[in-house]
PyMOL commands that place a pseudoatom at each C-alpha (Angstrom):
pseudoatom trace, name=CA, resn=MET, resi=1, chain=A, elem=C, hetatm=0, pos=[53.863, 55.587, -44.691]
pseudoatom trace, name=CA, resn=LYS, resi=2, chain=A, elem=C, hetatm=0, pos=[55.854, 55.828, -47.891]
pseudoatom trace, name=CA, resn=LYS, resi=3, chain=A, elem=C, hetatm=0, pos=[54.941, 58.270, -50.561]
pseudoatom trace, name=CA, resn=LYS, resi=4, chain=A, elem=C, hetatm=0, pos=[53.412, 56.977, -53.806]
pseudoatom trace, name=CA, resn=LEU, resi=5, chain=A, elem=C, hetatm=0, pos=[55.708, 57.080, -56.761]
pseudoatom trace, name=CA, resn=VAL, resi=6, chain=A, elem=C, hetatm=0, pos=[55.079, 56.444, -60.409]
pseudoatom trace, name=CA, resn=LEU, resi=7, chain=A, elem=C, hetatm=0, pos=[57.899, 55.814, -62.757]
pseudoatom trace, name=CA, resn=PHE, resi=8, chain=A, elem=C, hetatm=0, pos=[57.794, 57.187, -66.360]
pseudoatom trace, name=CA, resn=GLY, resi=9, chain=A, elem=C, hetatm=0, pos=[59.096, 54.515, -68.551]
pseudoatom trace, name=CA, resn=ASP, resi=10, chain=A, elem=C, hetatm=0, pos=[59.026, 50.529, -68.510]
pseudoatom trace, name=CA, resn=GLY, resi=11, chain=A, elem=C, hetatm=0, pos=[62.228, 49.696, -69.959]
pseudoatom trace, name=CA, resn=LEU, resi=12, chain=A, elem=C, hetatm=0, pos=[65.554, 48.391, -68.488]
pseudoatom trace, name=CA, resn=SER, resi=13, chain=A, elem=C, hetatm=0, pos=[66.434, 51.741, -66.910]
pseudoatom trace, name=CA, resn=ALA, resi=14, chain=A, elem=C, hetatm=0, pos=[62.964, 51.764, -65.247]
pseudoatom trace, name=CA, resn=GLU, resi=15, chain=A, elem=C, hetatm=0, pos=[63.705, 48.361, -63.722]
pseudoatom trace, name=CA, resn=VAL, resi=16, chain=A, elem=C, hetatm=0, pos=[66.915, 49.520, -62.176]
pseudoatom trace, name=CA, resn=PHE, resi=17, chain=A, elem=C, hetatm=0, pos=[65.364, 52.827, -60.788]
pseudoatom trace, name=CA, resn=TYR, resi=18, chain=A, elem=C, hetatm=0, pos=[62.470, 50.701, -59.406]
pseudoatom trace, name=CA, resn=GLU, resi=19, chain=A, elem=C, hetatm=0, pos=[65.050, 48.533, -57.284]
pseudoatom trace, name=CA, resn=TYR, resi=20, chain=A, elem=C, hetatm=0, pos=[66.637, 51.736, -55.819]
pseudoatom trace, name=CA, resn=PHE, resi=21, chain=A, elem=C, hetatm=0, pos=[63.380, 53.521, -54.951]
pseudoatom trace, name=CA, resn=GLN, resi=22, chain=A, elem=C, hetatm=0, pos=[61.795, 50.288, -53.600]
pseudoatom trace, name=CA, resn=LYS, resi=23, chain=A, elem=C, hetatm=0, pos=[64.594, 49.388, -51.331]
pseudoatom trace, name=CA, resn=ASP, resi=24, chain=A, elem=C, hetatm=0, pos=[66.493, 52.599, -50.344]
pseudoatom trace, name=CA, resn=SER, resi=25, chain=A, elem=C, hetatm=0, pos=[63.975, 55.578, -50.326]
pseudoatom trace, name=CA, resn=GLU, resi=26, chain=A, elem=C, hetatm=0, pos=[61.044, 57.162, -48.794]
pseudoatom trace, name=CA, resn=TYR, resi=27, chain=A, elem=C, hetatm=0, pos=[58.811, 56.072, -51.975]
pseudoatom trace, name=CA, resn=GLU, resi=28, chain=A, elem=C, hetatm=0, pos=[56.825, 53.093, -52.897]
pseudoatom trace, name=CA, resn=VAL, resi=29, chain=A, elem=C, hetatm=0, pos=[56.609, 52.426, -56.638]
pseudoatom trace, name=CA, resn=VAL, resi=30, chain=A, elem=C, hetatm=0, pos=[52.905, 51.870, -57.455]
pseudoatom trace, name=CA, resn=GLY, resi=31, chain=A, elem=C, hetatm=0, pos=[52.987, 51.821, -61.203]
pseudoatom trace, name=CA, resn=PHE, resi=32, chain=A, elem=C, hetatm=0, pos=[54.573, 52.904, -64.441]
pseudoatom trace, name=CA, resn=VAL, resi=33, chain=A, elem=C, hetatm=0, pos=[53.498, 54.988, -67.282]
pseudoatom trace, name=CA, resn=THR, resi=34, chain=A, elem=C, hetatm=0, pos=[54.693, 55.177, -70.800]
pseudoatom trace, name=CA, resn=PRO, resi=35, chain=A, elem=C, hetatm=0, pos=[53.333, 56.906, -74.128]
pseudoatom trace, name=CA, resn=LYS, resi=36, chain=A, elem=C, hetatm=0, pos=[50.704, 54.684, -75.715]
pseudoatom trace, name=CA, resn=GLU, resi=37, chain=A, elem=C, hetatm=0, pos=[52.860, 54.260, -78.845]
pseudoatom trace, name=CA, resn=PHE, resi=38, chain=A, elem=C, hetatm=0, pos=[55.771, 52.807, -76.825]
pseudoatom trace, name=CA, resn=ARG, resi=39, chain=A, elem=C, hetatm=0, pos=[53.945, 50.620, -74.248]
pseudoatom trace, name=CA, resn=LYS, resi=40, chain=A, elem=C, hetatm=0, pos=[54.667, 46.940, -74.561]
pseudoatom trace, name=CA, resn=GLN, resi=41, chain=A, elem=C, hetatm=0, pos=[53.355, 45.348, -71.592]
pseudoatom trace, name=CA, resn=ASP, resi=42, chain=A, elem=C, hetatm=0, pos=[50.602, 45.648, -69.053]
pseudoatom trace, name=CA, resn=THR, resi=43, chain=A, elem=C, hetatm=0, pos=[52.323, 44.975, -65.802]
pseudoatom trace, name=CA, resn=LEU, resi=44, chain=A, elem=C, hetatm=0, pos=[55.960, 45.204, -64.348]
pseudoatom trace, name=CA, resn=PHE, resi=45, chain=A, elem=C, hetatm=0, pos=[56.884, 43.872, -61.082]
pseudoatom trace, name=CA, resn=ASP, resi=46, chain=A, elem=C, hetatm=0, pos=[53.222, 43.276, -60.641]
pseudoatom trace, name=CA, resn=ARG, resi=47, chain=A, elem=C, hetatm=0, pos=[52.461, 47.048, -60.981]
pseudoatom trace, name=CA, resn=PRO, resi=48, chain=A, elem=C, hetatm=0, pos=[50.167, 48.329, -63.780]
pseudoatom trace, name=CA, resn=VAL, resi=49, chain=A, elem=C, hetatm=0, pos=[51.786, 49.851, -66.801]
pseudoatom trace, name=CA, resn=VAL, resi=50, chain=A, elem=C, hetatm=0, pos=[49.420, 52.548, -68.176]
pseudoatom trace, name=CA, resn=ASP, resi=51, chain=A, elem=C, hetatm=0, pos=[49.409, 54.891, -71.092]
pseudoatom trace, name=CA, resn=PHE, resi=52, chain=A, elem=C, hetatm=0, pos=[50.815, 58.418, -70.317]
pseudoatom trace, name=CA, resn=GLU, resi=53, chain=A, elem=C, hetatm=0, pos=[47.879, 59.925, -71.847]
pseudoatom trace, name=CA, resn=ASP, resi=54, chain=A, elem=C, hetatm=0, pos=[45.695, 58.463, -69.066]
pseudoatom trace, name=CA, resn=ILE, resi=55, chain=A, elem=C, hetatm=0, pos=[47.987, 59.033, -66.122]
pseudoatom trace, name=CA, resn=ASN, resi=56, chain=A, elem=C, hetatm=0, pos=[45.660, 61.283, -63.995]
pseudoatom trace, name=CA, resn=ASN, resi=57, chain=A, elem=C, hetatm=0, pos=[42.929, 58.716, -64.174]
pseudoatom trace, name=CA, resn=HIS, resi=58, chain=A, elem=C, hetatm=0, pos=[45.091, 55.929, -62.780]
pseudoatom trace, name=CA, resn=PHE, resi=59, chain=A, elem=C, hetatm=0, pos=[47.474, 57.933, -60.605]
pseudoatom trace, name=CA, resn=PRO, resi=60, chain=A, elem=C, hetatm=0, pos=[45.935, 61.340, -59.617]
pseudoatom trace, name=CA, resn=LYS, resi=61, chain=A, elem=C, hetatm=0, pos=[48.630, 63.986, -59.176]
pseudoatom trace, name=CA, resn=SER, resi=62, chain=A, elem=C, hetatm=0, pos=[47.162, 65.057, -55.671]
pseudoatom trace, name=CA, resn=GLU, resi=63, chain=A, elem=C, hetatm=0, pos=[48.298, 61.581, -54.413]
pseudoatom trace, name=CA, resn=HIS, resi=64, chain=A, elem=C, hetatm=0, pos=[51.319, 60.544, -56.620]
pseudoatom trace, name=CA, resn=ASN, resi=65, chain=A, elem=C, hetatm=0, pos=[54.928, 61.755, -57.447]
pseudoatom trace, name=CA, resn=VAL, resi=66, chain=A, elem=C, hetatm=0, pos=[56.596, 60.866, -60.614]
pseudoatom trace, name=CA, resn=PHE, resi=67, chain=A, elem=C, hetatm=0, pos=[60.236, 60.043, -61.614]
pseudoatom trace, name=CA, resn=ILE, resi=68, chain=A, elem=C, hetatm=0, pos=[61.381, 60.199, -65.424]
pseudoatom trace, name=CA, resn=SER, resi=69, chain=A, elem=C, hetatm=0, pos=[63.453, 57.023, -66.011]
pseudoatom trace, name=CA, resn=ALA, resi=70, chain=A, elem=C, hetatm=0, pos=[64.605, 57.631, -69.462]
pseudoatom trace, name=CA, resn=VAL, resi=71, chain=A, elem=C, hetatm=0, pos=[68.494, 58.109, -69.649]
pseudoatom trace, name=CA, resn=PHE, resi=72, chain=A, elem=C, hetatm=0, pos=[70.445, 60.016, -72.219]
pseudoatom trace, name=CA, resn=ASN, resi=73, chain=A, elem=C, hetatm=0, pos=[68.704, 59.364, -75.544]
pseudoatom trace, name=CA, resn=LYS, resi=74, chain=A, elem=C, hetatm=0, pos=[69.318, 62.005, -78.094]
pseudoatom trace, name=CA, resn=LEU, resi=75, chain=A, elem=C, hetatm=0, pos=[71.637, 63.928, -75.667]
pseudoatom trace, name=CA, resn=ASN, resi=76, chain=A, elem=C, hetatm=0, pos=[69.119, 63.904, -72.951]
pseudoatom trace, name=CA, resn=ARG, resi=77, chain=A, elem=C, hetatm=0, pos=[66.326, 65.569, -75.214]
pseudoatom trace, name=CA, resn=LEU, resi=78, chain=A, elem=C, hetatm=0, pos=[63.809, 62.655, -74.598]
pseudoatom trace, name=CA, resn=ARG, resi=79, chain=A, elem=C, hetatm=0, pos=[64.199, 62.962, -70.717]
pseudoatom trace, name=CA, resn=ARG, resi=80, chain=A, elem=C, hetatm=0, pos=[63.936, 66.686, -71.108]
pseudoatom trace, name=CA, resn=GLN, resi=81, chain=A, elem=C, hetatm=0, pos=[60.724, 66.484, -73.044]
pseudoatom trace, name=CA, resn=TYR, resi=82, chain=A, elem=C, hetatm=0, pos=[59.137, 64.033, -70.624]
pseudoatom trace, name=CA, resn=PHE, resi=83, chain=A, elem=C, hetatm=0, pos=[60.098, 66.226, -67.701]
pseudoatom trace, name=CA, resn=LEU, resi=84, chain=A, elem=C, hetatm=0, pos=[58.428, 69.219, -69.372]
pseudoatom trace, name=CA, resn=ASP, resi=85, chain=A, elem=C, hetatm=0, pos=[55.315, 67.193, -70.215]
pseudoatom trace, name=CA, resn=ILE, resi=86, chain=A, elem=C, hetatm=0, pos=[55.013, 65.908, -66.517]
pseudoatom trace, name=CA, resn=LYS, resi=87, chain=A, elem=C, hetatm=0, pos=[55.532, 69.367, -65.161]
pseudoatom trace, name=CA, resn=GLU, resi=88, chain=A, elem=C, hetatm=0, pos=[52.818, 70.785, -67.507]
pseudoatom trace, name=CA, resn=GLN, resi=89, chain=A, elem=C, hetatm=0, pos=[50.549, 68.106, -65.972]
pseudoatom trace, name=CA, resn=GLY, resi=90, chain=A, elem=C, hetatm=0, pos=[50.983, 69.580, -62.487]
pseudoatom trace, name=CA, resn=TYR, resi=91, chain=A, elem=C, hetatm=0, pos=[52.813, 66.659, -61.055]
pseudoatom trace, name=CA, resn=ASN, resi=92, chain=A, elem=C, hetatm=0, pos=[55.675, 66.849, -58.469]
pseudoatom trace, name=CA, resn=LEU, resi=93, chain=A, elem=C, hetatm=0, pos=[58.808, 65.226, -59.710]
pseudoatom trace, name=CA, resn=ALA, resi=94, chain=A, elem=C, hetatm=0, pos=[60.848, 62.988, -57.084]
pseudoatom trace, name=CA, resn=SER, resi=95, chain=A, elem=C, hetatm=0, pos=[64.753, 62.791, -56.608]
pseudoatom trace, name=CA, resn=TYR, resi=96, chain=A, elem=C, hetatm=0, pos=[66.642, 60.167, -55.127]
pseudoatom trace, name=CA, resn=VAL, resi=97, chain=A, elem=C, hetatm=0, pos=[69.957, 60.166, -53.361]
pseudoatom trace, name=CA, resn=SER, resi=98, chain=A, elem=C, hetatm=0, pos=[71.577, 56.757, -52.537]
pseudoatom trace, name=CA, resn=SER, resi=99, chain=A, elem=C, hetatm=0, pos=[72.126, 56.304, -48.875]
pseudoatom trace, name=CA, resn=LYS, resi=100, chain=A, elem=C, hetatm=0, pos=[75.542, 55.057, -49.947]
pseudoatom trace, name=CA, resn=ALA, resi=101, chain=A, elem=C, hetatm=0, pos=[76.404, 58.510, -51.689]
pseudoatom trace, name=CA, resn=MET, resi=102, chain=A, elem=C, hetatm=0, pos=[78.462, 61.230, -49.856]
pseudoatom trace, name=CA, resn=VAL, resi=103, chain=A, elem=C, hetatm=0, pos=[76.502, 64.322, -50.503]
pseudoatom trace, name=CA, resn=TRP, resi=104, chain=A, elem=C, hetatm=0, pos=[77.487, 67.402, -48.316]
pseudoatom trace, name=CA, resn=ASP, resi=105, chain=A, elem=C, hetatm=0, pos=[74.710, 68.880, -46.316]
pseudoatom trace, name=CA, resn=ASN, resi=106, chain=A, elem=C, hetatm=0, pos=[74.662, 72.276, -48.174]
pseudoatom trace, name=CA, resn=VAL, resi=107, chain=A, elem=C, hetatm=0, pos=[74.363, 70.803, -51.644]
pseudoatom trace, name=CA, resn=LYS, resi=108, chain=A, elem=C, hetatm=0, pos=[71.227, 71.921, -53.510]
pseudoatom trace, name=CA, resn=ILE, resi=109, chain=A, elem=C, hetatm=0, pos=[69.712, 69.410, -55.616]
pseudoatom trace, name=CA, resn=GLY, resi=110, chain=A, elem=C, hetatm=0, pos=[66.606, 70.138, -58.046]
pseudoatom trace, name=CA, resn=GLU, resi=111, chain=A, elem=C, hetatm=0, pos=[63.722, 67.849, -59.199]
pseudoatom trace, name=CA, resn=ASN, resi=112, chain=A, elem=C, hetatm=0, pos=[63.927, 64.477, -60.949]
pseudoatom trace, name=CA, resn=CYS, resi=113, chain=A, elem=C, hetatm=0, pos=[67.520, 63.950, -60.118]
pseudoatom trace, name=CA, resn=PHE, resi=114, chain=A, elem=C, hetatm=0, pos=[69.077, 60.446, -59.362]
pseudoatom trace, name=CA, resn=ILE, resi=115, chain=A, elem=C, hetatm=0, pos=[72.287, 60.007, -57.546]
pseudoatom trace, name=CA, resn=PHE, resi=116, chain=A, elem=C, hetatm=0, pos=[73.511, 56.368, -57.389]
pseudoatom trace, name=CA, resn=GLU, resi=117, chain=A, elem=C, hetatm=0, pos=[75.784, 54.941, -54.803]
pseudoatom trace, name=CA, resn=ASN, resi=118, chain=A, elem=C, hetatm=0, pos=[79.465, 55.971, -54.222]
pseudoatom trace, name=CA, resn=ASN, resi=119, chain=A, elem=C, hetatm=0, pos=[78.992, 59.470, -55.601]
pseudoatom trace, name=CA, resn=VAL, resi=120, chain=A, elem=C, hetatm=0, pos=[80.957, 62.255, -53.776]
pseudoatom trace, name=CA, resn=ILE, resi=121, chain=A, elem=C, hetatm=0, pos=[79.544, 65.535, -53.958]
pseudoatom trace, name=CA, resn=GLN, resi=122, chain=A, elem=C, hetatm=0, pos=[81.521, 68.219, -52.234]
pseudoatom trace, name=CA, resn=PRO, resi=123, chain=A, elem=C, hetatm=0, pos=[80.299, 71.398, -50.270]
pseudoatom trace, name=CA, resn=PHE, resi=124, chain=A, elem=C, hetatm=0, pos=[78.597, 74.305, -52.014]
pseudoatom trace, name=CA, resn=CYS, resi=125, chain=A, elem=C, hetatm=0, pos=[77.736, 72.467, -55.134]
pseudoatom trace, name=CA, resn=LYS, resi=126, chain=A, elem=C, hetatm=0, pos=[74.261, 73.188, -56.946]
pseudoatom trace, name=CA, resn=ILE, resi=127, chain=A, elem=C, hetatm=0, pos=[72.622, 70.648, -59.212]
pseudoatom trace, name=CA, resn=GLY, resi=128, chain=A, elem=C, hetatm=0, pos=[69.744, 71.693, -61.423]
pseudoatom trace, name=CA, resn=ASP, resi=129, chain=A, elem=C, hetatm=0, pos=[66.771, 69.586, -62.416]
pseudoatom trace, name=CA, resn=ASN, resi=130, chain=A, elem=C, hetatm=0, pos=[66.582, 66.104, -64.220]
pseudoatom trace, name=CA, resn=ASN, resi=131, chain=A, elem=C, hetatm=0, pos=[70.187, 65.101, -63.878]
pseudoatom trace, name=CA, resn=ILE, resi=132, chain=A, elem=C, hetatm=0, pos=[71.583, 61.531, -63.441]
pseudoatom trace, name=CA, resn=PHE, resi=133, chain=A, elem=C, hetatm=0, pos=[74.684, 60.557, -61.677]
pseudoatom trace, name=CA, resn=TRP, resi=134, chain=A, elem=C, hetatm=0, pos=[75.576, 56.978, -62.271]
pseudoatom trace, name=CA, resn=SER, resi=135, chain=A, elem=C, hetatm=0, pos=[77.829, 55.188, -59.644]
pseudoatom trace, name=CA, resn=GLY, resi=136, chain=A, elem=C, hetatm=0, pos=[81.108, 56.295, -58.462]
pseudoatom trace, name=CA, resn=ASN, resi=137, chain=A, elem=C, hetatm=0, pos=[81.525, 60.032, -59.640]
pseudoatom trace, name=CA, resn=HIS, resi=138, chain=A, elem=C, hetatm=0, pos=[83.482, 62.865, -57.948]
pseudoatom trace, name=CA, resn=PHE, resi=139, chain=A, elem=C, hetatm=0, pos=[81.851, 66.228, -58.019]
pseudoatom trace, name=CA, resn=GLY, resi=140, chain=A, elem=C, hetatm=0, pos=[84.104, 68.999, -56.934]
pseudoatom trace, name=CA, resn=HIS, resi=141, chain=A, elem=C, hetatm=0, pos=[83.299, 71.877, -54.562]
pseudoatom trace, name=CA, resn=HIS, resi=142, chain=A, elem=C, hetatm=0, pos=[81.433, 74.985, -55.822]
pseudoatom trace, name=CA, resn=THR, resi=143, chain=A, elem=C, hetatm=0, pos=[80.648, 73.343, -58.983]
pseudoatom trace, name=CA, resn=LYS, resi=144, chain=A, elem=C, hetatm=0, pos=[77.244, 74.196, -60.732]
pseudoatom trace, name=CA, resn=LEU, resi=145, chain=A, elem=C, hetatm=0, pos=[75.271, 71.801, -62.960]
pseudoatom trace, name=CA, resn=GLY, resi=146, chain=A, elem=C, hetatm=0, pos=[72.442, 72.873, -65.119]
pseudoatom trace, name=CA, resn=ASN, resi=147, chain=A, elem=C, hetatm=0, pos=[69.475, 70.519, -66.251]
pseudoatom trace, name=CA, resn=HIS, resi=148, chain=A, elem=C, hetatm=0, pos=[69.023, 67.370, -68.304]
pseudoatom trace, name=CA, resn=ASN, resi=149, chain=A, elem=C, hetatm=0, pos=[72.513, 65.997, -67.837]
pseudoatom trace, name=CA, resn=PHE, resi=150, chain=A, elem=C, hetatm=0, pos=[73.784, 62.392, -67.569]
pseudoatom trace, name=CA, resn=LEU, resi=151, chain=A, elem=C, hetatm=0, pos=[77.036, 61.451, -65.952]
pseudoatom trace, name=CA, resn=ALA, resi=152, chain=A, elem=C, hetatm=0, pos=[78.198, 57.894, -66.402]
pseudoatom trace, name=CA, resn=SER, resi=153, chain=A, elem=C, hetatm=0, pos=[80.439, 56.196, -63.742]
pseudoatom trace, name=CA, resn=HIS, resi=154, chain=A, elem=C, hetatm=0, pos=[83.830, 57.400, -62.477]
pseudoatom trace, name=CA, resn=VAL, resi=155, chain=A, elem=C, hetatm=0, pos=[83.559, 60.919, -63.975]
pseudoatom trace, name=CA, resn=VAL, resi=156, chain=A, elem=C, hetatm=0, pos=[85.763, 63.517, -62.120]
pseudoatom trace, name=CA, resn=ILE, resi=157, chain=A, elem=C, hetatm=0, pos=[84.563, 66.981, -62.096]
pseudoatom trace, name=CA, resn=SER, resi=158, chain=A, elem=C, hetatm=0, pos=[86.951, 69.251, -60.437]
pseudoatom trace, name=CA, resn=GLY, resi=159, chain=A, elem=C, hetatm=0, pos=[86.212, 72.240, -58.238]
pseudoatom trace, name=CA, resn=ASN, resi=160, chain=A, elem=C, hetatm=0, pos=[84.387, 75.588, -59.252]
pseudoatom trace, name=CA, resn=CYS, resi=161, chain=A, elem=C, hetatm=0, pos=[83.275, 74.238, -62.731]
pseudoatom trace, name=CA, resn=ARG, resi=162, chain=A, elem=C, hetatm=0, pos=[80.267, 75.640, -64.570]
pseudoatom trace, name=CA, resn=LEU, resi=163, chain=A, elem=C, hetatm=0, pos=[78.168, 73.013, -66.608]
pseudoatom trace, name=CA, resn=GLY, resi=164, chain=A, elem=C, hetatm=0, pos=[75.274, 73.655, -68.745]
pseudoatom trace, name=CA, resn=ASP, resi=165, chain=A, elem=C, hetatm=0, pos=[72.362, 71.953, -69.985]
pseudoatom trace, name=CA, resn=CYS, resi=166, chain=A, elem=C, hetatm=0, pos=[71.872, 68.577, -71.877]
pseudoatom trace, name=CA, resn=GLY, resi=167, chain=A, elem=C, hetatm=0, pos=[75.498, 67.349, -71.437]
pseudoatom trace, name=CA, resn=PHE, resi=168, chain=A, elem=C, hetatm=0, pos=[76.619, 63.773, -71.607]
pseudoatom trace, name=CA, resn=TYR, resi=169, chain=A, elem=C, hetatm=0, pos=[79.788, 62.887, -69.621]
pseudoatom trace, name=CA, resn=GLY, resi=170, chain=A, elem=C, hetatm=0, pos=[81.139, 59.332, -70.407]
pseudoatom trace, name=CA, resn=VAL, resi=171, chain=A, elem=C, hetatm=0, pos=[82.903, 56.801, -68.175]
pseudoatom trace, name=CA, resn=ASN, resi=172, chain=A, elem=C, hetatm=0, pos=[86.087, 58.106, -66.744]
pseudoatom trace, name=CA, resn=ALA, resi=173, chain=A, elem=C, hetatm=0, pos=[85.842, 61.608, -68.265]
pseudoatom trace, name=CA, resn=THR, resi=174, chain=A, elem=C, hetatm=0, pos=[87.819, 64.222, -66.352]
pseudoatom trace, name=CA, resn=LEU, resi=175, chain=A, elem=C, hetatm=0, pos=[87.435, 68.100, -66.026]
pseudoatom trace, name=CA, resn=GLY, resi=176, chain=A, elem=C, hetatm=0, pos=[90.124, 70.334, -64.760]
pseudoatom trace, name=CA, resn=ASP, resi=177, chain=A, elem=C, hetatm=0, pos=[89.498, 73.197, -62.066]
pseudoatom trace, name=CA, resn=GLY, resi=178, chain=A, elem=C, hetatm=0, pos=[87.372, 75.855, -63.113]
pseudoatom trace, name=CA, resn=VAL, resi=179, chain=A, elem=C, hetatm=0, pos=[86.255, 74.647, -66.596]
pseudoatom trace, name=CA, resn=THR, resi=180, chain=A, elem=C, hetatm=0, pos=[83.071, 75.747, -68.117]
pseudoatom trace, name=CA, resn=VAL, resi=181, chain=A, elem=C, hetatm=0, pos=[81.066, 73.425, -70.394]
pseudoatom trace, name=CA, resn=GLU, resi=182, chain=A, elem=C, hetatm=0, pos=[78.281, 75.061, -72.247]
pseudoatom trace, name=CA, resn=ASN, resi=183, chain=A, elem=C, hetatm=0, pos=[74.948, 73.433, -73.339]
pseudoatom trace, name=CA, resn=ASP, resi=184, chain=A, elem=C, hetatm=0, pos=[74.742, 70.385, -75.557]
pseudoatom trace, name=CA, resn=CYS, resi=185, chain=A, elem=C, hetatm=0, pos=[78.254, 69.081, -75.209]
pseudoatom trace, name=CA, resn=PHE, resi=186, chain=A, elem=C, hetatm=0, pos=[79.209, 65.395, -75.566]
pseudoatom trace, name=CA, resn=ILE, resi=187, chain=A, elem=C, hetatm=0, pos=[82.353, 64.409, -73.445]
pseudoatom trace, name=CA, resn=GLY, resi=188, chain=A, elem=C, hetatm=0, pos=[83.189, 60.718, -74.379]
pseudoatom trace, name=CA, resn=ALA, resi=189, chain=A, elem=C, hetatm=0, pos=[84.618, 57.961, -72.169]
pseudoatom trace, name=CA, resn=GLY, resi=190, chain=A, elem=C, hetatm=0, pos=[88.077, 58.684, -70.901]
pseudoatom trace, name=CA, resn=SER, resi=191, chain=A, elem=C, hetatm=0, pos=[88.287, 62.266, -72.257]
pseudoatom trace, name=CA, resn=LEU, resi=192, chain=A, elem=C, hetatm=0, pos=[90.174, 65.000, -70.493]
pseudoatom trace, name=CA, resn=VAL, resi=193, chain=A, elem=C, hetatm=0, pos=[88.905, 68.536, -70.404]
pseudoatom trace, name=CA, resn=THR, resi=194, chain=A, elem=C, hetatm=0, pos=[91.322, 71.356, -69.288]
pseudoatom trace, name=CA, resn=ARG, resi=195, chain=A, elem=C, hetatm=0, pos=[89.726, 74.249, -71.037]
pseudoatom trace, name=CA, resn=ASP, resi=196, chain=A, elem=C, hetatm=0, pos=[86.236, 75.690, -71.606]
pseudoatom trace, name=CA, resn=LEU, resi=197, chain=A, elem=C, hetatm=0, pos=[84.013, 73.859, -74.040]
pseudoatom trace, name=CA, resn=LYS, resi=198, chain=A, elem=C, hetatm=0, pos=[81.776, 75.946, -76.376]
pseudoatom trace, name=CA, resn=GLU, resi=199, chain=A, elem=C, hetatm=0, pos=[78.175, 74.935, -76.983]
pseudoatom trace, name=CA, resn=GLY, resi=200, chain=A, elem=C, hetatm=0, pos=[77.791, 71.841, -78.972]
pseudoatom trace, name=CA, resn=SER, resi=201, chain=A, elem=C, hetatm=0, pos=[81.402, 70.561, -78.542]
pseudoatom trace, name=CA, resn=PHE, resi=202, chain=A, elem=C, hetatm=0, pos=[82.144, 67.030, -79.188]
pseudoatom trace, name=CA, resn=LEU, resi=203, chain=A, elem=C, hetatm=0, pos=[85.125, 65.444, -77.404]
pseudoatom trace, name=CA, resn=ARG, resi=204, chain=A, elem=C, hetatm=0, pos=[86.509, 61.750, -77.420]
pseudoatom trace, name=CA, resn=GLY, resi=205, chain=A, elem=C, hetatm=0, pos=[89.786, 60.801, -76.121]
pseudoatom trace, name=CA, resn=ASN, resi=206, chain=A, elem=C, hetatm=0, pos=[92.535, 62.712, -74.186]
pseudoatom trace, name=CA, resn=PHE, resi=207, chain=A, elem=C, hetatm=0, pos=[92.293, 66.071, -76.027]
pseudoatom trace, name=CA, resn=THR, resi=208, chain=A, elem=C, hetatm=0, pos=[92.783, 69.428, -74.573]
pseudoatom trace, name=CA, resn=THR, resi=209, chain=A, elem=C, hetatm=0, pos=[91.801, 71.094, -77.828]
pseudoatom trace, name=CA, resn=PRO, resi=210, chain=A, elem=C, hetatm=0, pos=[88.438, 69.284, -78.844]
pseudoatom trace, name=CA, resn=ALA, resi=211, chain=A, elem=C, hetatm=0, pos=[86.928, 69.420, -82.131]
pseudoatom trace, name=CA, resn=GLU, resi=212, chain=A, elem=C, hetatm=0, pos=[83.729, 71.194, -82.505]
pseudoatom trace, name=CA, resn=VAL, resi=213, chain=A, elem=C, hetatm=0, pos=[80.590, 69.498, -83.618]
pseudoatom trace, name=CA, resn=SER, resi=214, chain=A, elem=C, hetatm=0, pos=[79.582, 70.861, -87.062]
pseudoatom trace, name=CA, resn=SER, resi=215, chain=A, elem=C, hetatm=0, pos=[76.027, 69.897, -86.818]
pseudoatom trace, name=CA, resn=TYR, resi=216, chain=A, elem=C, hetatm=0, pos=[73.577, 68.949, -83.964]
pseudoatom trace, name=CA, resn=GLU, resi=217, chain=A, elem=C, hetatm=0, pos=[72.428, 66.095, -86.222]
pseudoatom trace, name=CA, resn=LYS, resi=218, chain=A, elem=C, hetatm=0, pos=[75.443, 64.214, -84.950]
pseudoatom trace, name=CA, resn=PHE, resi=219, chain=A, elem=C, hetatm=0, pos=[73.403, 63.539, -81.955]
pseudoatom trace, name=CA, resn=GLY, resi=220, chain=A, elem=C, hetatm=0, pos=[70.064, 63.310, -83.889]
pseudoatom trace, name=CA, resn=VAL, resi=221, chain=A, elem=C, hetatm=0, pos=[68.741, 66.456, -81.996]
pseudoatom trace, name=CA, resn=GLU, resi=222, chain=A, elem=C, hetatm=0, pos=[67.917, 69.944, -82.597]
pseudoatom trace, name=CA, resn=LYS, resi=223, chain=A, elem=C, hetatm=0, pos=[69.137, 72.994, -80.771]
pseudoatom trace, name=CA, resn=LEU, resi=224, chain=A, elem=C, hetatm=0, pos=[67.409, 74.116, -77.723]
for i in range(1, 224): cmd.bond("trace and resi %d" % i, "trace and resi %d" % (i + 1))
show_as sticks, trace
zoom trace
């Protein structure tokens, strides 16, 4: 019997995650929750959509797991807050690894992670909580990833890198061996990173000396 799963969110990303969980996982999606102020529909895929404030009345934590389906809004801050809210309610958070991903058997993966098809995650990697790997990334050996990150498609992370929390890695971004990326960094599509990035770095294009973000307001977020 499949485990019961509730998706947090009812937008386009929730529809995508629903497809993967339904067709390629040990879970069955039985419903959706969203904060009352954002809820726009009562059902999705013939499953109920209920207010987050009422989650335990509809989907008791003793019987249901949850996945946060928000993506990278406000440099992942929105997904981070929902993650903390659900944890505070006492729910277990599900993770998903595509059957078409290559993930080495000694890789450690945290809660509420989603790894799409054609990702390659090499030996001895550690992946924290609440991270999303869109399709087709390479994640090099011995690399450690923090929490609340988003990797778009075809990102190359070379071996033995150290990546912090709340980072965004755009399509075709590349990190060289042994690079450290601190918290709250935005690495735009096609960027090349060959040296360490300080907290709050903002990089677009093929630069090896990135410009620093002068204010976190660039992302519309506050510091952790």
